[in-house]
N, C-alpha and C positions, 0 to 999 in steps of 0.2 A: 154758667159759668163759675157762677159763686157757688156753688152746690160741687158741683162737679173739684173743683179749687179745695171745695171746706175736707171731703170725702177721699180725695188723698195725699190731703195734710193730714190727718189725722191714722189714716194706710202708715203713713210714712211714721207717722209720728207710734204709731202700738206695733212696730215695727222696732224701730230705732230704742224698745223700750224693754224688748223680748231678750236683746241681742243675750248679754250680762247671762240669764236662762240658758242661751244653749253653747256659752264661753264657757260655763259652767262647769271644772274635770268633777264627770263621779268616778266614784271609789270603782276600785279594781280589787276583784278578788282571788286573780293571779299573781303568782310571782311578778316583778318586772323580769323582762328581761336583757340578758347579761350587760350587753353594750347600753346599757340605760343604766344598770350600777356603775358603771367605771367609769364611765362620762359622771355618775352624782359624785363616787368616792373623786374622783381629779379637782372635778370643785373646789370641790372644800380643803383637797389639800391647799389650789391656790389659792384661798379663801383666809386658809389660815399660814401661811407663809406672808400672802401683803400684812396681813393682824398684826403678823413678828416685825413685819421692815420698818411697817408704821411705828407700834410701839417702842421698839429701836430707834428708827431718827425722836421719841419726841421725847426717852429718852437722853440721847445727846445735845439737843437742844436749851434741855429743861440745865443738864451739869455745865454744857458751857454759858448761860445764864447765869447760873450759883456764880460761877469762877468769877475770882477776879480780876479785871481788865492790870495788863504787862501795866507795869512801866519804867 
């Protein structure tokens, strides 16, 4: 029973350690489809908009910290 368990454990361990190799993206020689390009462009737009919004919020917070309290 011990030998069977050890063999099963070794097989599971070998498969789990090799999973990143299966998940690794291979290089594409063809151009990406248009739909994929559009979604990538849209994703970059969204990220840029979020970054601008965050920067604006930080600037506003910094400005409010610098302003003296009203008395």
